[in-house]
ChimeraX commands (.cxc) that place a marker at each C-alpha (Angstrom):
marker #1 position 22.98,84.96,143.38 radius 0.5
marker #1 position 19.64,84.55,145.17 radius 0.5
marker #1 position 16.95,87.24,145.19 radius 0.5
marker #1 position 17.39,87.51,148.96 radius 0.5
marker #1 position 21.11,88.31,148.57 radius 0.5
marker #1 position 20.40,90.97,145.95 radius 0.5
marker #1 position 17.70,92.48,148.17 radius 0.5
marker #1 position 20.01,92.51,151.19 radius 0.5
marker #1 position 22.77,94.27,149.25 radius 0.5
marker #1 position 20.28,96.87,148.03 radius 0.5
marker #1 position 19.10,97.51,151.58 radius 0.5
marker #1 position 22.69,98.06,152.71 radius 0.5
marker #1 position 23.20,100.80,150.17 radius 0.5
marker #1 position 22.66,104.42,151.12 radius 0.5
marker #1 position 21.04,106.95,148.81 radius 0.5
marker #1 position 22.80,110.25,148.21 radius 0.5
marker #1 position 21.11,113.38,146.90 radius 0.5
marker #1 position 23.21,114.78,144.07 radius 0.5
marker #1 position 23.39,118.58,143.86 radius 0.5
marker #1 position 24.57,120.88,141.08 radius 0.5
marker #1 position 27.39,123.36,141.82 radius 0.5
marker #1 position 26.55,126.60,143.63 radius 0.5
marker #1 position 26.61,128.56,140.36 radius 0.5
marker #1 position 23.62,126.41,139.31 radius 0.5
marker #1 position 21.87,127.17,142.62 radius 0.5
marker #1 position 22.55,123.72,144.09 radius 0.5
marker #1 position 19.65,122.30,142.09 radius 0.5
marker #1 position 18.98,118.63,142.82 radius 0.5
marker #1 position 20.20,116.45,139.95 radius 0.5
marker #1 position 18.85,113.19,141.30 radius 0.5
marker #1 position 19.82,110.44,143.73 radius 0.5
marker #1 position 22.51,107.77,143.54 radius 0.5
marker #1 position 23.04,104.68,145.74 radius 0.5
marker #1 position 26.31,103.40,147.16 radius 0.5
marker #1 position 27.53,101.14,149.94 radius 0.5
marker #1 position 30.28,103.61,150.88 radius 0.5
marker #1 position 30.61,107.40,150.37 radius 0.5
marker #1 position 33.92,106.93,148.52 radius 0.5
marker #1 position 32.14,104.90,145.84 radius 0.5
marker #1 position 30.02,107.94,144.95 radius 0.5
marker #1 position 33.04,110.10,144.14 radius 0.5
marker #1 position 33.81,110.39,140.45 radius 0.5
marker #1 position 30.34,109.48,139.21 radius 0.5
marker #1 position 28.98,111.72,136.46 radius 0.5
marker #1 position 25.46,113.06,136.12 radius 0.5
marker #1 position 24.07,114.38,132.83 radius 0.5
marker #1 position 21.08,116.68,132.64 radius 0.5
marker #1 position 19.80,119.51,130.45 radius 0.5
marker #1 position 19.76,123.21,131.11 radius 0.5
marker #1 position 16.01,123.03,130.63 radius 0.5
marker #1 position 15.64,120.60,133.51 radius 0.5
marker #1 position 17.62,122.91,135.79 radius 0.5
marker #1 position 15.69,126.03,134.81 radius 0.5
marker #1 position 12.27,124.48,134.16 radius 0.5
marker #1 position 12.43,125.91,130.64 radius 0.5
marker #1 position 11.78,123.35,127.89 radius 0.5
marker #1 position 13.33,125.65,125.27 radius 0.5
marker #1 position 16.72,124.97,126.91 radius 0.5
marker #1 position 16.55,121.20,126.53 radius 0.5
marker #1 position 18.96,121.36,123.58 radius 0.5
marker #1 position 21.77,122.18,126.02 radius 0.5
marker #1 position 23.28,119.20,127.84 radius 0.5
marker #1 position 25.28,119.67,131.04 radius 0.5
marker #1 position 27.50,117.09,132.69 radius 0.5
marker #1 position 28.60,117.25,136.32 radius 0.5
marker #1 position 31.02,115.09,138.29 radius 0.5
marker #1 position 30.67,114.24,141.97 radius 0.5
marker #1 position 33.73,115.54,143.82 radius 0.5
marker #1 position 32.55,115.71,147.44 radius 0.5
marker #1 position 30.25,113.75,149.74 radius 0.5
marker #1 position 28.92,114.97,153.07 radius 0.5
marker #1 position 26.28,113.12,155.09 radius 0.5
marker #1 position 23.62,112.09,152.55 radius 0.5
marker #1 position 24.49,114.78,149.98 radius 0.5
marker #1 position 26.81,114.48,146.99 radius 0.5
marker #1 position 28.22,117.70,145.54 radius 0.5
marker #1 position 29.37,118.13,141.98 radius 0.5
marker #1 position 31.58,120.20,139.72 radius 0.5
marker #1 position 30.88,121.24,136.14 radius 0.5
marker #1 position 32.85,119.27,133.55 radius 0.5
marker #1 position 31.03,119.66,130.21 radius 0.5
marker #1 position 28.46,121.67,128.27 radius 0.5
marker #1 position 27.29,120.46,124.87 radius 0.5
marker #1 position 24.52,121.20,122.39 radius 0.5
marker #1 position 22.50,118.28,121.06 radius 0.5
marker #1 position 23.28,116.99,117.57 radius 0.5
marker #1 position 19.69,117.48,116.43 radius 0.5
marker #1 position 19.79,121.15,117.39 radius 0.5
marker #1 position 23.13,121.71,115.65 radius 0.5
marker #1 position 21.87,120.04,112.48 radius 0.5
marker #1 position 18.79,122.28,112.51 radius 0.5
marker #1 position 20.99,125.40,112.29 radius 0.5
marker #1 position 22.62,124.51,108.97 radius 0.5
marker #1 position 20.80,125.26,105.74 radius 0.5
marker #1 position 21.70,124.25,102.19 radius 0.5
marker #1 position 24.00,126.86,100.65 radius 0.5
marker #1 position 25.28,128.15,103.98 radius 0.5
marker #1 position 28.70,127.78,105.60 radius 0.5
marker #1 position 29.51,126.32,109.02 radius 0.5
marker #1 position 32.64,127.73,110.64 radius 0.5
marker #1 position 34.06,125.99,113.71 radius 0.5
marker #1 position 37.02,126.50,116.02 radius 0.5
marker #1 position 38.65,124.55,118.85 radius 0.5
marker #1 position 40.19,126.85,121.44 radius 0.5
marker #1 position 41.97,125.87,124.65 radius 0.5
marker #1 position 42.18,128.67,127.21 radius 0.5
marker #1 position 43.28,129.30,130.78 radius 0.5
marker #1 position 40.97,131.26,133.06 radius 0.5
marker #1 position 42.15,133.82,135.61 radius 0.5
marker #1 position 41.96,131.16,138.34 radius 0.5
marker #1 position 43.99,128.67,136.27 radius 0.5
marker #1 position 41.34,126.27,134.98 radius 0.5
marker #1 position 42.11,124.94,131.50 radius 0.5
marker #1 position 39.04,124.77,129.31 radius 0.5
marker #1 position 38.41,123.82,125.69 radius 0.5
marker #1 position 35.68,125.83,123.96 radius 0.5
marker #1 position 34.22,124.98,120.55 radius 0.5
marker #1 position 32.22,127.82,118.98 radius 0.5
marker #1 position 30.37,127.40,115.70 radius 0.5
marker #1 position 29.05,130.09,113.36 radius 0.5
marker #1 position 26.50,129.47,110.61 radius 0.5
marker #1 position 26.27,131.96,107.75 radius 0.5
marker #1 position 23.12,132.90,105.82 radius 0.5
marker #1 position 24.76,132.03,102.47 radius 0.5
marker #1 position 27.95,130.40,101.28 radius 0.5
marker #1 position 31.02,132.31,102.48 radius 0.5
marker #1 position 34.37,132.18,100.72 radius 0.5
marker #1 position 37.57,130.85,102.31 radius 0.5
marker #1 position 38.88,134.28,103.36 radius 0.5
marker #1 position 35.59,135.17,105.05 radius 0.5
marker #1 position 35.50,131.85,106.88 radius 0.5
marker #1 position 39.08,132.42,108.04 radius 0.5
marker #1 position 38.22,135.91,109.32 radius 0.5
marker #1 position 35.17,134.61,111.19 radius 0.5
marker #1 position 37.25,131.84,112.77 radius 0.5
marker #1 position 39.92,134.35,113.79 radius 0.5
marker #1 position 37.28,136.52,115.45 radius 0.5
marker #1 position 35.90,133.54,117.38 radius 0.5
marker #1 position 39.36,132.55,118.59 radius 0.5
marker #1 position 40.29,136.09,119.66 radius 0.5
marker #1 position 37.05,136.73,121.55 radius 0.5
marker #1 position 37.13,133.40,123.37 radius 0.5
marker #1 position 40.72,134.02,124.46 radius 0.5
marker #1 position 39.99,137.59,125.54 radius 0.5
marker #1 position 37.00,136.43,127.56 radius 0.5
marker #1 position 39.01,133.73,129.34 radius 0.5
marker #1 position 41.78,136.20,130.18 radius 0.5
marker #1 position 39.28,138.36,132.09 radius 0.5
marker #1 position 37.07,135.67,133.67 radius 0.5
marker #1 position 37.26,133.06,136.38 radius 0.5
marker #1 position 36.20,129.52,135.51 radius 0.5
marker #1 position 32.74,130.06,137.01 radius 0.5
marker #1 position 32.29,133.36,135.17 radius 0.5
marker #1 position 33.40,131.81,131.88 radius 0.5
marker #1 position 30.95,128.92,132.21 radius 0.5
marker #1 position 28.15,131.36,133.05 radius 0.5
marker #1 position 29.03,133.37,129.94 radius 0.5
marker #1 position 28.81,130.22,127.82 radius 0.5
marker #1 position 25.64,128.75,129.32 radius 0.5
marker #1 position 23.77,132.05,129.41 radius 0.5
marker #1 position 24.70,132.82,125.79 radius 0.5
marker #1 position 26.72,135.99,126.39 radius 0.5
marker #1 position 29.87,134.65,124.75 radius 0.5
marker #1 position 28.09,133.48,121.60 radius 0.5
marker #1 position 26.25,136.84,121.39 radius 0.5
marker #1 position 29.57,138.71,121.62 radius 0.5
marker #1 position 31.03,136.59,118.81 radius 0.5
marker #1 position 27.93,137.18,116.69 radius 0.5
marker #1 position 28.15,140.94,117.22 radius 0.5
marker #1 position 31.75,141.05,115.98 radius 0.5
marker #1 position 31.64,138.42,113.22 radius 0.5
marker #1 position 28.41,139.53,111.53 radius 0.5
marker #1 position 30.27,142.49,110.02 radius 0.5
marker #1 position 32.56,140.05,108.19 radius 0.5
marker #1 position 29.70,138.13,106.58 radius 0.5
marker #1 position 25.96,137.86,107.41 radius 0.5
marker #1 position 25.41,135.21,110.06 radius 0.5
marker #1 position 22.37,133.11,110.83 radius 0.5
marker #1 position 23.55,131.92,114.22 radius 0.5
marker #1 position 26.53,131.61,116.55 radius 0.5
marker #1 position 26.58,129.01,119.30 radius 0.5
marker #1 position 29.09,127.48,121.67 radius 0.5
marker #1 position 28.91,123.89,120.50 radius 0.5
marker #1 position 30.85,122.36,123.38 radius 0.5
marker #1 position 32.76,123.40,126.49 radius 0.5
marker #1 position 34.96,120.95,128.37 radius 0.5
marker #1 position 36.92,121.25,131.60 radius 0.5
marker #1 position 40.36,119.87,130.71 radius 0.5
marker #1 position 42.34,120.54,133.89 radius 0.5
marker #1 position 41.88,122.05,137.34 radius 0.5
marker #1 position 44.38,124.54,138.84 radius 0.5
marker #1 position 46.30,121.88,140.76 radius 0.5
marker #1 position 46.59,119.75,137.62 radius 0.5
marker #1 position 47.75,122.71,135.55 radius 0.5
marker #1 position 50.35,123.56,138.21 radius 0.5
marker #1 position 51.62,119.96,138.27 radius 0.5
marker #1 position 51.96,119.94,134.47 radius 0.5
marker #1 position 53.86,123.22,134.53 radius 0.5
marker #1 position 56.19,121.93,137.24 radius 0.5
marker #1 position 56.89,118.79,135.22 radius 0.5
marker #1 position 57.57,120.89,132.12 radius 0.5
marker #1 position 60.03,123.05,134.04 radius 0.5
marker #1 position 61.80,119.99,135.40 radius 0.5
marker #1 position 62.17,118.61,131.87 radius 0.5
marker #1 position 63.53,121.92,130.60 radius 0.5
marker #1 position 66.06,122.09,133.41 radius 0.5
marker #1 position 67.24,118.54,132.69 radius 0.5
marker #1 position 67.61,119.43,129.03 radius 0.5
marker #1 position 69.76,122.44,129.94 radius 0.5
marker #1 position 71.97,120.31,132.20 radius 0.5
marker #1 position 72.52,117.80,129.43 radius 0.5
marker #1 position 73.43,120.51,126.94 radius 0.5
marker #1 position 75.82,122.06,129.43 radius 0.5
marker link #1:1,2 radius 0.2
marker link #1:2,3 radius 0.2
marker link #1:3,4 radius 0.2
marker link #1:4,5 radius 0.2
marker link #1:5,6 radius 0.2
marker link #1:6,7 radius 0.2
marker link #1:7,8 radius 0.2
marker link #1:8,9 radius 0.2
marker link #1:9,10 radius 0.2
marker link #1:10,11 radius 0.2
marker link #1:11,12 radius 0.2
marker link #1:12,13 radius 0.2
marker link #1:13,14 radius 0.2
marker link #1:14,15 radius 0.2
marker link #1:15,16 radius 0.2
marker link #1:16,17 radius 0.2
marker link #1:17,18 radius 0.2
marker link #1:18,19 radius 0.2
marker link #1:19,20 radius 0.2
marker link #1:20,21 radius 0.2
marker link #1:21,22 radius 0.2
marker link #1:22,23 radius 0.2
marker link #1:23,24 radius 0.2
marker link #1:24,25 radius 0.2
marker link #1:25,26 radius 0.2
marker link #1:26,27 radius 0.2
marker link #1:27,28 radius 0.2
marker link #1:28,29 radius 0.2
marker link #1:29,30 radius 0.2
marker link #1:30,31 radius 0.2
marker link #1:31,32 radius 0.2
marker link #1:32,33 radius 0.2
marker link #1:33,34 radius 0.2
marker link #1:34,35 radius 0.2
marker link #1:35,36 radius 0.2
marker link #1:36,37 radius 0.2
marker link #1:37,38 radius 0.2
marker link #1:38,39 radius 0.2
marker link #1:39,40 radius 0.2
marker link #1:40,41 radius 0.2
marker link #1:41,42 radius 0.2
marker link #1:42,43 radius 0.2
marker link #1:43,44 radius 0.2
marker link #1:44,45 radius 0.2
marker link #1:45,46 radius 0.2
marker link #1:46,47 radius 0.2
marker link #1:47,48 radius 0.2
marker link #1:48,49 radius 0.2
marker link #1:49,50 radius 0.2
marker link #1:50,51 radius 0.2
marker link #1:51,52 radius 0.2
marker link #1:52,53 radius 0.2
marker link #1:53,54 radius 0.2
marker link #1:54,55 radius 0.2
marker link #1:55,56 radius 0.2
marker link #1:56,57 radius 0.2
marker link #1:57,58 radius 0.2
marker link #1:58,59 radius 0.2
marker link #1:59,60 radius 0.2
marker link #1:60,61 radius 0.2
marker link #1:61,62 radius 0.2
marker link #1:62,63 radius 0.2
marker link #1:63,64 radius 0.2
marker link #1:64,65 radius 0.2
marker link #1:65,66 radius 0.2
marker link #1:66,67 radius 0.2
marker link #1:67,68 radius 0.2
marker link #1:68,69 radius 0.2
marker link #1:69,70 radius 0.2
marker link #1:70,71 radius 0.2
marker link #1:71,72 radius 0.2
marker link #1:72,73 radius 0.2
marker link #1:73,74 radius 0.2
marker link #1:74,75 radius 0.2
marker link #1:75,76 radius 0.2
marker link #1:76,77 radius 0.2
marker link #1:77,78 radius 0.2
marker link #1:78,79 radius 0.2
marker link #1:79,80 radius 0.2
marker link #1:80,81 radius 0.2
marker link #1:81,82 radius 0.2
marker link #1:82,83 radius 0.2
marker link #1:83,84 radius 0.2
marker link #1:84,85 radius 0.2
marker link #1:85,86 radius 0.2
marker link #1:86,87 radius 0.2
marker link #1:87,88 radius 0.2
marker link #1:88,89 radius 0.2
marker link #1:89,90 radius 0.2
marker link #1:90,91 radius 0.2
marker link #1:91,92 radius 0.2
marker link #1:92,93 radius 0.2
marker link #1:93,94 radius 0.2
marker link #1:94,95 radius 0.2
marker link #1:95,96 radius 0.2
marker link #1:96,97 radius 0.2
marker link #1:97,98 radius 0.2
marker link #1:98,99 radius 0.2
marker link #1:99,100 radius 0.2
marker link #1:100,101 radius 0.2
marker link #1:101,102 radius 0.2
marker link #1:102,103 radius 0.2
marker link #1:103,104 radius 0.2
marker link #1:104,105 radius 0.2
marker link #1:105,106 radius 0.2
marker link #1:106,107 radius 0.2
marker link #1:107,108 radius 0.2
marker link #1:108,109 radius 0.2
marker link #1:109,110 radius 0.2
marker link #1:110,111 radius 0.2
marker link #1:111,112 radius 0.2
marker link #1:112,113 radius 0.2
marker link #1:113,114 radius 0.2
marker link #1:114,115 radius 0.2
marker link #1:115,116 radius 0.2
marker link #1:116,117 radius 0.2
marker link #1:117,118 radius 0.2
marker link #1:118,119 radius 0.2
marker link #1:119,120 radius 0.2
marker link #1:120,121 radius 0.2
marker link #1:121,122 radius 0.2
marker link #1:122,123 radius 0.2
marker link #1:123,124 radius 0.2
marker link #1:124,125 radius 0.2
marker link #1:125,126 radius 0.2
marker link #1:126,127 radius 0.2
marker link #1:127,128 radius 0.2
marker link #1:128,129 radius 0.2
marker link #1:129,130 radius 0.2
marker link #1:130,131 radius 0.2
marker link #1:131,132 radius 0.2
marker link #1:132,133 radius 0.2
marker link #1:133,134 radius 0.2
marker link #1:134,135 radius 0.2
marker link #1:135,136 radius 0.2
marker link #1:136,137 radius 0.2
marker link #1:137,138 radius 0.2
marker link #1:138,139 radius 0.2
marker link #1:139,140 radius 0.2
marker link #1:140,141 radius 0.2
marker link #1:141,142 radius 0.2
marker link #1:142,143 radius 0.2
marker link #1:143,144 radius 0.2
marker link #1:144,145 radius 0.2
marker link #1:145,146 radius 0.2
marker link #1:146,147 radius 0.2
marker link #1:147,148 radius 0.2
marker link #1:148,149 radius 0.2
marker link #1:149,150 radius 0.2
marker link #1:150,151 radius 0.2
marker link #1:151,152 radius 0.2
marker link #1:152,153 radius 0.2
marker link #1:153,154 radius 0.2
marker link #1:154,155 radius 0.2
marker link #1:155,156 radius 0.2
marker link #1:156,157 radius 0.2
marker link #1:157,158 radius 0.2
marker link #1:158,159 radius 0.2
marker link #1:159,160 radius 0.2
marker link #1:160,161 radius 0.2
marker link #1:161,162 radius 0.2
marker link #1:162,163 radius 0.2
marker link #1:163,164 radius 0.2
marker link #1:164,165 radius 0.2
marker link #1:165,166 radius 0.2
marker link #1:166,167 radius 0.2
marker link #1:167,168 radius 0.2
marker link #1:168,169 radius 0.2
marker link #1:169,170 radius 0.2
marker link #1:170,171 radius 0.2
marker link #1:171,172 radius 0.2
marker link #1:172,173 radius 0.2
marker link #1:173,174 radius 0.2
marker link #1:174,175 radius 0.2
marker link #1:175,176 radius 0.2
marker link #1:176,177 radius 0.2
marker link #1:177,178 radius 0.2
marker link #1:178,179 radius 0.2
marker link #1:179,180 radius 0.2
marker link #1:180,181 radius 0.2
marker link #1:181,182 radius 0.2
marker link #1:182,183 radius 0.2
marker link #1:183,184 radius 0.2
marker link #1:184,185 radius 0.2
marker link #1:185,186 radius 0.2
marker link #1:186,187 radius 0.2
marker link #1:187,188 radius 0.2
marker link #1:188,189 radius 0.2
marker link #1:189,190 radius 0.2
marker link #1:190,191 radius 0.2
marker link #1:191,192 radius 0.2
marker link #1:192,193 radius 0.2
marker link #1:193,194 radius 0.2
marker link #1:194,195 radius 0.2
marker link #1:195,196 radius 0.2
marker link #1:196,197 radius 0.2
marker link #1:197,198 radius 0.2
marker link #1:198,199 radius 0.2
marker link #1:199,200 radius 0.2
marker link #1:200,201 radius 0.2
marker link #1:201,202 radius 0.2
marker link #1:202,203 radius 0.2
marker link #1:203,204 radius 0.2
marker link #1:204,205 radius 0.2
marker link #1:205,206 radius 0.2
marker link #1:206,207 radius 0.2
marker link #1:207,208 radius 0.2
marker link #1:208,209 radius 0.2
marker link #1:209,210 radius 0.2
marker link #1:210,211 radius 0.2
marker link #1:211,212 radius 0.2
marker link #1:212,213 radius 0.2
view
């Protein structure tokens, strides 16, 4: 393809300003080009919490957003993932300590399904029963939080550190902790997707009953 053709195609593309969700104050995430608005939909943008808040100490927190709406020359996004950097996670673990992790899938009050992965690091080596008790505490607190929070409130609790602080406050009485963090948070399904899955499950159950009858 000639340089002129490439240049012409570039000129035909329109640039869209990508914005974070309202809960992140519609901060500008960057710009993305496309020939048609529909081609912008579904694109993902990764940034750090530090870039959104102008706080370099938050650069160990990665945030991923997905474009779900385009209007005029603006592209709007939804939150889909929060994750701590590997370097930061490695820096938390010391020789002779224990790392306790959990993988918890929850449903918020507005029917978003989210997987949350907390991690607790102890000051010294914990035994199996203590690790089990810490993990149980993490699971219970994450579930209780989701039961009382909307999706937006839950994500705020994770990103702002309130959920990890709550886990730390409860679990430190089981065994001394060095740190508790939410390692990763992932949007698994939106309300309409959850509803569709539930409807399918009901249909399958009803068919099973008919067969048995």
